[in-house]
C-alpha positions as CSV (number, residue, x, y, z in Angstrom):
1,M,-3.7,41.5,82.3
2,S,-1.3,39.1,80.1
3,K,-1.0,35.6,81.3
4,Y,2.5,35.5,80.9
5,K,5.0,36.9,84.0
6,S,8.4,37.3,82.0
7,I,9.0,40.9,80.2
8,L,11.0,38.4,77.8
9,T,7.7,36.3,76.5
10,K,5.5,39.7,76.8
11,A,8.1,41.9,74.8
12,V,7.7,38.9,71.7
13,H,3.8,37.9,72.5
14,A,1.9,41.2,73.6
15,G,-0.7,42.2,71.6
16,E,-0.5,39.6,68.7
17,R,-3.5,37.4,68.0
18,R,-5.9,39.1,70.3
19,L,-8.5,39.5,68.3
20,K,-10.7,37.4,65.7
21,P,-13.0,40.1,64.0
22,D,-15.8,39.8,62.4
23,F,-15.2,42.4,59.7
24,Y,-13.4,42.4,56.7
25,P,-11.2,45.4,55.5
26,V,-11.9,47.8,52.9
27,S,-8.0,47.5,51.3
28,T,-6.0,44.0,51.8
29,P,-3.7,44.7,54.4
30,I,0.0,44.1,54.5
31,Y,0.2,40.9,55.5
32,Q,4.0,40.9,56.6
33,T,4.1,38.1,58.3
34,V,6.7,34.5,57.5
35,G,5.1,32.0,58.8
36,Y,1.2,31.4,59.7
37,I,-0.1,29.4,63.1
38,Y,-3.0,26.9,63.1
39,E,-4.8,25.3,66.1
40,K,-5.2,22.3,64.8
41,M,-2.0,20.4,63.4
42,E,-4.2,18.3,60.8
43,D,-5.1,21.7,59.4
44,L,-1.5,23.0,58.9
45,D,-0.9,19.2,57.2
46,E,-3.6,19.3,55.0
47,I,-2.1,22.8,53.8
48,F,1.1,21.2,53.2
49,A,-0.3,18.6,51.2
50,N,-2.0,20.8,48.8
51,R,-5.2,19.1,50.1
52,R,-6.9,22.5,51.0
53,E,-6.2,26.2,50.5
54,G,-4.1,28.2,53.2
55,F,-1.0,29.7,54.0
56,V,2.3,28.1,55.7
57,Y,5.3,30.2,54.9
58,T,5.3,33.3,53.1
59,R,7.9,31.7,50.3
60,Y,4.9,29.6,49.6
61,G,1.9,32.3,49.5
62,N,1.2,35.0,51.3
63,P,-2.7,36.7,51.8
64,T,-1.6,40.0,50.4
65,N,0.2,38.5,47.0
66,A,-2.8,35.7,46.7
67,A,-5.2,39.0,46.6
68,L,-3.0,40.8,43.8
69,E,-2.8,37.3,42.0
70,E,-6.5,36.9,42.6
71,A,-6.5,40.8,40.4
72,L,-4.2,39.3,37.9
73,I,-6.2,36.0,37.1
74,S,-9.6,38.2,36.8
75,L,-8.0,40.8,34.4
76,E,-6.3,38.1,31.9
77,E,-9.0,35.6,32.0
78,G,-6.6,32.9,33.5
79,Q,-6.8,30.2,36.3
80,R,-3.8,30.7,38.6
81,A,-1.1,33.5,38.7
82,L,2.2,33.5,40.7
83,T,4.0,36.8,41.3
84,F,7.7,37.3,41.2
85,A,10.1,40.0,43.0
86,S,10.9,41.1,38.8
87,G,9.7,40.7,35.2
88,M,13.1,38.9,34.5
89,A,12.1,36.6,37.4
90,A,8.9,35.6,36.0
91,V,10.4,35.5,32.3
92,Y,13.1,32.9,33.8
93,A,10.1,30.7,35.7
94,S,8.0,30.4,32.8
95,L,10.4,28.7,30.7
96,L,11.3,26.4,32.8
97,A,7.5,25.6,33.8
98,A,7.5,24.9,29.9
99,G,10.0,22.2,30.3
100,V,12.8,24.4,28.8
101,K,15.9,21.9,30.1
102,N,19.2,21.0,29.0
103,G,18.7,19.0,25.7
104,T,15.5,21.1,24.7
105,E,15.1,23.8,22.0
106,V,13.5,26.9,22.4
107,L,12.2,29.6,19.3
108,A,12.9,33.4,20.7
109,A,11.4,36.4,19.5
110,Y,14.2,38.7,17.7
111,D,12.7,41.6,18.3
112,I,12.3,41.1,22.7
113,Y,13.3,42.8,25.6
114,G,17.2,42.8,25.6
115,A,17.5,41.0,29.3
116,T,15.1,38.4,27.8
117,Y,17.2,38.4,24.7
118,A,20.4,38.4,26.5
119,L,18.8,35.5,28.7
120,C,18.1,33.4,25.7
121,S,21.3,33.9,23.9
122,R,23.8,33.4,26.4
123,F,22.5,31.8,29.7
124,L,20.0,29.2,28.8
125,P,22.7,28.0,25.8
126,D,25.2,27.4,28.9
127,M,22.4,25.0,30.7
128,G,22.5,22.9,27.2
129,V,19.4,24.7,25.6
130,R,19.6,25.6,22.1
131,V,17.8,28.7,21.5
132,K,16.6,29.8,17.9
133,F,15.9,33.2,17.0
134,V,12.8,34.2,14.3
135,D,11.0,37.1,13.1
136,V,7.6,36.1,14.8
137,T,5.8,38.7,12.5
138,N,6.3,36.0,9.7
139,L,4.4,33.4,9.9
140,E,5.4,31.7,7.0
141,E,9.2,31.4,8.4
142,L,7.8,30.8,11.7
143,S,5.5,27.2,10.4
144,R,8.7,26.5,8.4
145,I,11.0,26.6,11.1
146,L,8.4,24.7,13.5
147,A,8.4,22.0,11.4
148,E,12.3,21.6,11.2
149,T,12.6,21.9,15.0
150,N,11.2,20.5,18.0
151,P,11.1,23.5,20.3
152,V,9.3,22.7,24.0
153,A,8.5,26.5,24.0
154,I,8.1,29.8,22.1
155,I,9.0,33.4,23.2
156,L,7.4,36.6,22.0
157,E,5.8,39.7,23.1
158,T,2.6,41.0,21.9
159,I,4.1,44.1,21.9
160,S,7.5,43.7,20.5
161,N,10.5,45.8,22.8
162,P,11.7,48.2,21.1
163,L,10.4,48.2,17.3
164,M,6.4,48.0,18.7
165,K,5.9,45.4,16.8
166,V,2.5,43.2,16.8
167,A,2.1,39.6,17.5
168,D,-0.4,37.8,15.7
169,V,-0.7,35.3,18.9
170,P,-4.0,33.7,18.0
171,T,-2.5,32.2,14.6
172,I,0.9,32.0,16.4
173,S,-1.2,29.8,19.1
174,K,-2.6,27.3,17.0
175,I,0.6,26.9,15.2
176,A,2.6,26.3,18.4
177,K,-0.7,23.7,19.5
178,R,0.0,21.8,16.2
179,R,3.3,21.1,17.2
180,G,2.8,20.6,21.2
181,T,5.0,23.7,21.8
182,K,4.3,25.7,24.7
183,L,3.5,29.9,24.0
184,I,5.0,31.9,26.2
185,V,3.6,35.6,26.0
186,D,5.0,38.6,27.5
187,N,1.5,40.8,27.9
188,T,4.2,44.0,29.4
189,F,3.6,46.5,26.7
190,A,0.2,45.6,25.8
191,T,-1.2,44.9,29.5
192,P,-4.7,42.7,29.7
193,V,-6.5,46.1,29.1
194,L,-5.2,45.8,24.9
195,F,-4.9,41.9,24.7
196,Q,-5.7,38.8,26.7
197,P,-3.3,36.1,25.1
198,L,-4.8,33.0,27.3
199,A,-7.8,33.8,26.1
200,Y,-6.2,33.1,22.7
201,G,-4.5,30.2,23.3
202,A,-1.3,31.4,24.7
203,D,-0.2,28.9,27.6
204,F,1.3,31.5,30.1
205,C,1.0,35.2,30.1
206,V,4.1,37.3,31.3
207,H,4.1,40.7,32.9
208,S,7.0,42.8,34.5
209,T,4.4,44.4,36.8
210,T,7.2,46.9,37.5
211,K,5.5,48.5,34.6
212,Y,1.6,49.4,33.7
213,I,0.6,47.1,36.2
214,G,1.8,48.8,39.2
215,G,2.5,52.3,37.0
216,H,4.1,54.7,39.1
217,G,7.4,53.4,39.1
218,D,7.9,52.8,42.6
219,V,7.6,49.1,42.8
220,L,10.0,46.2,40.9
221,G,8.2,43.1,40.4
222,G,6.7,40.1,37.7
223,A,3.9,37.9,37.4
224,V,2.8,34.9,35.3
225,V,-0.7,34.1,34.4
226,T,-1.8,30.8,33.6
227,S,-3.7,27.7,33.8
228,Q,-4.2,25.2,36.1
229,E,-2.0,22.9,35.5
230,N,0.8,24.8,34.5
231,G,0.4,27.0,37.8
232,T,0.8,23.9,39.6
233,V,4.0,22.9,38.1
234,L,5.1,26.7,38.0
235,Q,4.2,27.4,41.9
236,E,6.8,24.3,42.6
237,I,9.3,26.4,40.7
238,L,8.7,29.7,42.7
239,K,8.7,27.8,45.9
240,M,12.4,25.9,44.9
241,T,13.7,28.9,43.5
242,G,12.4,31.6,46.3
243,G,12.2,34.5,43.7
244,N,8.9,35.6,45.8
245,L,7.2,38.9,45.0
246,G,7.7,40.4,48.8
247,P,4.1,41.6,50.1
248,T,4.6,45.0,50.7
249,E,5.5,45.0,47.0
250,A,2.1,42.9,46.3
251,W,0.3,45.6,48.2
252,L,1.5,48.4,46.2
253,T,1.0,46.9,42.8
254,L,-2.1,46.2,44.0
255,R,-3.0,49.5,44.6
256,G,-1.8,50.9,41.1
257,L,-3.7,48.1,39.1
258,K,-7.1,49.8,40.5
259,T,-6.3,52.6,37.9
260,L,-4.7,50.7,34.9
261,P,-8.0,51.0,32.9
262,L,-8.4,54.0,33.3
263,R,-4.4,54.9,33.0
264,M,-3.8,53.0,29.9
265,R,-7.0,54.9,28.1
266,Q,-5.1,57.5,28.5
267,H,-1.7,56.5,27.5
268,C,-3.5,55.2,24.6
269,Q,-4.6,58.6,23.7
270,N,-1.8,60.6,24.2
271,A,0.6,58.2,22.0
272,L,-1.2,58.1,18.9
273,E,-1.7,62.1,18.9
274,V,2.4,61.9,19.4
275,A,3.1,59.3,16.9
276,K,0.8,61.2,14.5
277,W,2.9,64.6,15.7
278,L,6.4,63.0,15.3
279,E,5.9,61.2,11.8
280,K,5.3,64.8,10.5
281,H,8.3,66.6,12.1
282,P,11.5,67.3,9.9
283,R,14.0,66.3,11.9
284,V,12.5,62.2,12.5
285,E,12.9,59.8,10.2
286,K,10.8,56.6,11.3
287,V,8.2,55.8,13.9
288,F,7.5,52.8,15.1
289,Y,3.9,53.0,16.1
290,P,0.9,50.0,15.7
291,G,-1.7,53.2,15.5
292,L,0.4,54.4,12.5
293,N,-1.2,53.2,9.3
294,S,3.0,53.0,8.4
295,H,3.1,50.4,11.0
296,P,3.5,47.2,9.3
297,Q,1.1,45.0,11.7
298,H,-1.5,48.5,11.9
299,E,-4.2,46.2,10.2
300,L,-3.7,43.4,12.7
301,A,-3.6,46.0,15.9
302,K,-6.7,47.1,14.6
303,R,-8.1,43.8,14.7
304,I,-6.8,42.2,17.9
305,F,-6.7,46.1,20.2
306,P,-9.5,47.4,21.4
307,Q,-10.8,50.4,18.6
308,G,-8.4,53.6,18.7
309,M,-6.0,51.6,21.5
310,Y,-2.4,50.8,20.3
311,G,-0.2,50.9,23.6
312,G,1.4,53.5,24.8
313,M,4.9,52.9,23.7
314,I,6.5,54.7,20.7
315,S,10.3,54.3,19.1
316,F,11.9,56.6,17.0
317,E,14.5,57.6,15.1
318,I,16.1,61.1,14.7
319,R,17.6,61.6,11.1
320,G,21.1,61.2,10.7
321,A,21.7,61.6,14.3
322,P,24.9,60.5,16.1
323,R,24.9,59.1,19.6
324,A,26.0,63.0,20.6
325,D,22.8,64.1,19.5
326,I,21.1,61.4,20.9
327,Y,22.6,62.5,24.4
328,L,21.7,66.1,23.6
329,F,18.4,65.7,22.9
330,M,17.7,63.6,26.3
331,E,19.5,66.1,27.8
332,K,17.4,68.9,26.8
333,L,13.6,67.2,27.3
334,K,12.1,68.9,30.5
335,L,8.9,67.1,31.3
336,I,10.2,63.9,29.7
337,L,12.4,62.1,31.7
338,P,15.6,60.1,30.9
339,A,14.7,57.0,33.2
340,T,15.6,53.1,32.1
341,T,12.6,52.1,32.6
342,L,8.8,52.8,31.3
343,G,4.7,52.7,31.5
344,D,4.6,55.1,34.4
345,V,2.6,58.1,34.6
346,Y,5.5,60.6,33.8
347,S,6.8,60.3,30.0
348,L,9.8,58.6,30.3
349,V,12.4,58.5,27.3
350,L,14.9,56.4,27.3
351,Y,17.9,55.1,25.0
352,P,18.0,51.3,24.0
353,P,21.5,51.1,22.9
354,M,22.5,52.9,26.2
355,S,20.3,50.7,28.6
356,S,17.8,48.3,27.5
357,H,19.2,46.4,25.0
358,R,23.0,47.3,25.8
359,A,23.5,43.6,26.4
360,L,23.4,43.0,22.5
361,S,26.5,43.8,20.8
362,A,26.1,46.5,17.8
363,E,25.8,43.5,15.2
364,E,23.2,41.6,17.4
365,R,21.4,45.4,17.6
366,A,22.0,45.6,14.0
367,R,20.6,42.6,12.5
368,V,17.1,42.8,15.1
369,G,16.9,46.3,13.7
370,I,17.7,48.8,16.7
371,S,19.5,50.9,14.7
372,E,21.8,54.1,17.1
373,R,19.8,56.6,16.3
374,L,16.2,55.0,17.6
375,I,15.4,56.4,20.8
376,R,12.3,54.7,23.3
377,L,9.5,56.7,24.3
378,S,6.9,55.8,27.4
379,V,4.4,58.0,27.3
380,G,2.8,59.6,29.9
381,I,-0.5,60.7,31.2
382,E,0.2,64.5,31.6
383,D,-1.4,66.7,29.0
384,V,-0.1,66.1,25.5
385,D,0.6,69.6,24.5
386,D,2.7,69.8,26.9
387,I,4.3,66.5,26.0
388,I,4.5,67.4,22.7
389,E,5.9,71.0,23.1
390,D,8.6,69.7,25.3
391,L,9.6,67.3,22.3
392,E,9.5,70.0,20.1
393,E,11.7,72.1,21.9
394,A,14.4,68.8,22.7
395,L,14.8,68.7,18.9
396,K,15.7,72.0,17.8
C-alpha cells in the first residue's frame, strides 16, 4: 500500500524507485530521464564539482550515452568520448575544443564533406576565423603552408568525401605536432575497423555515427573520441551548447555498433568487386576507390588499412553524361536507393552537386575536383551480383 494519500501524489510517484536490483541487464537499457536523485547531497555536490563520476542532468551525461561512449573509446583506442545530436555538431564542437575562435587560423582539406566545407568557408570566417584550404595529400605543400602560417587546427578526413582521397594521417600528425597544431580527423568513411587516427597521433577523431557506426539508416548522431585532457574541454563545450545525443538515439547507435566489424567486412568486399567492375565498364569514365591500383593513394591505403579492406564508398563519373542523364541513371536503379546518406546496410547512390556538396558553388566544386558527372555510391551488404546487375541495367 502506498504511503501517499493523494491520488495526485500517487500518480506522480507510483512504481518509481521501488527496486534496488542485484542484477545487471544483458543489454543497456534506455535511461529516459532528465534528472538523477542521490540520497546524500554530498554525493551530488561531488559530481557537480567533477570530483567523482555520476549523473546529475542528461545534458551533462546519461548512462545510455555513457555506454555508447565507452564502446567508442574502446574501438578508437581513445581516452574520452562525447556523443552529439549529429555529425556536424561533433565537427563544430571539435573545432571549438581545438581552440578555434576569433583571430585564429584553420587549415581544412579541399576535398571534404560539403557541410564541413561550408562551415569552414562561410560560417567560421563570419566568426573572425581565417580558413585556408589545402590539398592534404600533397605533404610538401602542407608542410610549406604550415611553416608560413600558424593554424590552431587542421581538419581532414581519413577517406575524403566524395573523391575517396586517403590522408597520410601518421605523417600529417607528426608535421602538425612540430607546429603545435591540433589535428582533427573525420573517420566516418574508414571507421575504427579500417583505421584508428588517435593511435597515429591525431588529437580528435570525429564520426557521423549516423553512417557506418549506427549502420541502419534509422538514427542521427555524431561523436568525438579524444584524449582525457581534450575531453574535459569538449565536455564543457557540450554542456554549454547543448548539442547532446538523446538516450534513445544512443541506444540504437550502440545496438548498431555491435555488428560494425561484420558489416564493414562485407561493405569492403562488395565495394572492391563493384569498383573493379565499374572500372571496366565502357560507360564509366573514371572510378575513385582506394582499393584500385589506379587510385593515387593506393599504396598508402595498403599500408595503413587492414589487408584487402578499403572502405565501402565509391565515386565514379559517367562518360559524357549531362545532369539529365545522371538523373535518369539514378531513377532507373531498382535495388540501389537514391538517398542522401551513406553507410547503411542498403546500397545507396547520391549526386554530390545536388545534395552533399550543394552548398558549394559550381566553381568551388570544380576547384575541388567534383565534376558534374560524378556519382557517389555507398555499397551495401547485399549480394554483390545483385548490386552489379542493378548498375548494369541502369547504365544501359
